[in-house]
C-alpha positions in Angstrom: 92.5 69.7 120.8 95.8 68.7 122.4 97.3 71.9 121.1 94.6 74.0 122.7 95.1 72.1 126.0 98.8 72.8 126.0 98.2 76.5 125.3 95.5 76.6 128.1 97.8 75.0 130.7 100.7 77.3 129.8 98.5 80.3 130.2 97.1 79.0 133.5 100.6 78.3 134.9 101.8 81.8 134.0 98.7 83.4 135.5 99.0 81.5 138.7 102.7 82.5 138.9 101.9 86.2 138.5 99.0 86.2 140.9 101.1 84.6 143.7 103.2 87.8 143.8 102.2 90.8 145.8 101.8 93.4 143.1 102.7 96.9 144.1 100.0 99.3 145.1 100.1 103.1 145.2 102.7 104.5 147.6 104.4 101.1 148.3 107.6 102.8 147.1 107.5 105.3 149.9 109.8 104.0 152.7 108.6 103.8 156.3 111.0 105.1 159.1 114.0 102.8 159.9 113.2 100.4 162.7 109.6 99.9 161.5 108.2 96.4 160.9 105.3 95.7 158.5 103.1 92.6 158.4 100.7 92.2 155.5 98.0 89.7 154.6 96.7 89.7 151.0 93.8 88.0 149.3 93.1 88.1 145.6 90.1 86.5 143.8 90.8 86.1 140.1 88.2 85.0 137.6 88.3 84.6 133.8 86.2 83.0 131.1 88.2 84.3 128.0 91.5 83.0 126.8 93.6 84.6 124.1 96.6 83.5 122.0 98.5 86.0 119.8 95.4 88.2 119.7 92.9 85.5 118.9 90.3 84.2 121.3 90.9 80.5 122.0 87.7 78.4 122.8 84.5 79.9 124.2 84.2 78.8 127.8 87.5 78.7 129.7 86.2 79.1 133.3 89.0 79.8 135.6 89.0 81.0 139.2 91.9 81.4 141.6 92.0 82.4 145.2 95.4 83.6 146.2 96.5 84.4 149.8 99.8 85.8 150.8 101.7 86.5 154.0 104.4 89.2 153.9 106.8 90.5 156.5 108.9 93.6 155.9 111.6 95.3 158.1 112.9 98.8 157.4 116.4 99.8 158.4 119.0 102.3 157.4 122.5 101.7 156.0 123.7 105.3 155.9 122.9 108.5 154.1 120.9 108.5 150.9 122.6 109.6 147.7 120.1 112.4 147.3 117.6 113.9 149.7 117.3 114.5 153.4 116.3 111.0 154.3 118.5 108.0 155.1 119.5 105.2 152.7 116.7 102.9 153.7 116.4 99.2 152.8 113.6 96.7 153.6 114.5 93.0 153.5 111.3 91.0 153.3 109.7 87.7 152.3 106.4 86.6 150.8 104.7 83.2 151.3 101.8 82.6 148.8 99.0 80.1 149.0 96.9 79.3 145.9 93.6 77.6 145.2 92.8 77.1 141.5 89.5 75.8 140.0 88.9 75.0 136.3 85.8 74.0 134.4 84.1 74.7 131.1 86.5 74.1 128.1 89.2 73.0 130.6 86.8 70.3 131.8 86.1 69.2 128.2 89.8 69.0 127.4 90.5 67.1 130.6 88.3 64.1 129.8 85.1 65.6 131.2 86.5 66.2 134.7 86.7 69.5 136.6 90.1 70.3 138.0 91.2 72.0 141.2 94.4 72.2 143.1 95.4 73.9 146.4 98.7 74.4 148.1 101.7 76.6 148.7 103.1 78.5 145.8 106.7 79.5 145.3 107.9 81.9 148.1 109.7 85.2 147.2 112.5 87.1 148.9 113.2 90.7 148.0 114.6 94.0 149.3 114.2 97.6 148.2 117.1 100.0 148.2 116.0 103.6 148.5 119.1 105.4 147.2 117.0 108.6 146.6 115.0 109.4 149.7 113.7 113.0 149.9 110.7 113.3 152.1 111.0 117.1 152.1 110.3 117.4 148.4 108.2 114.2 148.3 110.5 112.3 145.9 111.7 108.7 146.3 113.5 106.3 144.0 114.1 102.6 145.0 115.6 99.5 143.3 114.1 96.1 144.2 115.5 92.7 143.1 112.8 90.0 143.5 113.8 86.3 143.7 111.2 83.6 143.4 112.3 80.3 144.9 111.2 77.0 143.2 110.1 75.3 146.4 106.3 75.5 146.1 104.1 72.4 145.6 104.6 71.0 142.1 103.3 67.9 140.4 104.5 67.2 136.9 101.6 64.9 136.2 98.8 67.4 137.1 97.1 69.9 134.8 98.5 72.7 137.0 100.3 73.2 140.3 100.6 76.0 142.9 104.4 76.1 142.2 106.2 76.5 138.9 109.4 74.4 139.4 111.7 77.2 138.2 113.6 80.2 139.4 112.6 83.8 138.5 114.4 87.0 139.2 112.9 90.5 138.6 115.0 93.6 138.9 112.6 96.5 139.4 112.8 100.3 139.9 110.1 102.4 141.4 109.7 106.2 141.4 107.3 108.2 143.6 106.7 112.0 143.4 104.2 113.9 145.5 102.4 117.0 144.2 101.0 119.4 146.7 99.6 118.0 149.9 97.4 115.2 148.6 98.5 113.8 145.2 101.2 111.2 144.4 102.3 109.5 141.2 104.1 106.1 141.2 105.9 104.8 138.2 107.3 101.2 138.4 109.3 99.4 135.7 110.7 95.8 135.9 112.0 93.0 133.8 111.6 89.4 134.8 113.8 86.5 133.8 113.1 82.8 134.2 115.0 79.5 134.4 113.6 76.5 132.5 111.1 74.0 133.9 112.3 70.5 132.8 109.4 68.7 134.5 106.5 70.4 132.6 103.5 68.2 132.0 105.6 65.1 132.5 109.2 65.3 131.3 108.9 68.2 128.8 111.0 71.3 129.0 109.2 74.7 129.3 111.2 77.8 128.6 110.0 81.4 128.7 111.3 84.6 127.3 111.8 87.5 129.7 108.9 89.9 130.4 108.8 93.6 130.8 106.3 94.8 133.4 105.2 98.4 134.0 102.8 100.0 136.4 101.5 103.5 137.1 99.5 104.6 140.1 97.9 108.0 140.6 96.6 108.5 144.2 94.8 111.2 146.1 94.1 111.8 149.7 90.3 112.1 150.2 90.8 112.8 153.9 93.7 112.2 156.3 92.5 108.6 156.7 91.2 107.7 153.3 92.9 107.7 149.9 92.0 106.5 146.4 94.2 105.4 143.5 93.8 104.7 139.8 96.1 101.9 138.6 97.5 100.9 135.2 99.4 97.7 134.5 101.2 96.5 131.4 103.2 93.3 130.6 105.1 92.6 127.4 107.0 89.5 126.1 107.1 86.2 127.9 106.6 83.9 124.8 107.1 80.3 125.9 108.7 77.3 124.2 107.9 73.6 124.9 110.8 71.3 123.9 112.1 74.1 121.8 108.9 74.8 119.9 107.6 78.3 120.2 104.0 78.6 121.3 103.2 82.0 119.7 101.9 83.4 123.0 103.9 86.7 123.4 102.0 89.0 125.7 101.2 92.7 125.2 98.5 93.0 127.9 97.0 96.0 129.5 95.0 96.3 132.8 93.2 99.1 134.6 92.4 99.2 138.3 90.9 101.2 141.2 92.2 101.0 144.8 90.7 102.4 148.0 92.8 102.3 151.2 92.3 103.8 154.6 93.8 103.8 158.0 92.2 102.2 161.0 93.8 103.9 164.0 97.5 104.5 163.7 98.8 101.0 163.1 96.4 99.3 160.7 95.6 99.9 157.0 92.9 98.3 155.0 93.0 98.2 151.2 90.5 97.1 148.6 91.2 96.9 144.9 89.7 95.9 141.5 91.6 95.2 138.3 90.3 94.5 134.8 92.8 93.1 132.2 90.8 94.8 129.5 93.2 94.3 126.5 94.9 90.9 126.3 97.1 89.7 123.4 97.9 86.3 125.1 96.6 84.9 128.3 93.4 85.2 130.3 91.1 88.2 130.3 90.9 88.3 134.0 89.1 90.3 136.7 90.8 90.6 140.1 89.3 91.6 143.4 91.9 92.2 146.0 92.2 93.0 149.7 95.1 93.8 152.0 95.5 94.2 155.7 98.7 95.9 156.8 99.9 96.2 160.4 102.8 98.6 161.3 104.8 98.1 164.5 
């Protein structure tokens, strides 16, 4: 039972870490004009009752819910002429502050001495910046490079089943490509690799290490009207096997997710977005369903 508990807590920690990042949506890799500021508020509700390890279902009733809120500020500016295209070499320094509420019951409760578990607090903040070295609005073609840096300053307690923070650094270099087709259709392709430092305060004084992960996304979006658009989303994550005190946990991921996103403008300065994602094929981790919402204000 202890082995199952360790696996469950690791999966929970990794899931909380991923959900406290603002995943890309369709057209996020299209830069706004230099001088524009963007303020976003995100909310994701994540639920799961299935847990997998190396392709095998673990336990029968791992009830997990997480509510994740994020504040994000972005500023677009120009640093010269792009390497290709008629647009400027645009960059967008930004930061993300996440807030997480996690609740566990079912098998988690059984393994935790019959007690439900919940935790709330600030997760690890993120600083990032996209560099659009290809910016060609005329032909609707953009390529950007984004380094993400996760700072280990979120709330963390080594003696609790899980914490909002992860007590480790993470860096993710990512590249995003967007191509428009005709007047209404866009295709986004995003590929990144994430690398992690060790957490030497995991579940007491244990050492948690994680292999790098490869993360890929594809978004196909279409303008229903000038104000409304819809997107089909695909997500994939590979790798990320963990070690506790040097012992491999046999939890390498090869997980697939599908989603649907609806976004629309309210006036000229506000955008609302609603999304649903189903992690339908999971090798290791939680088979989660995610309902998301985002409000964006341009000024």
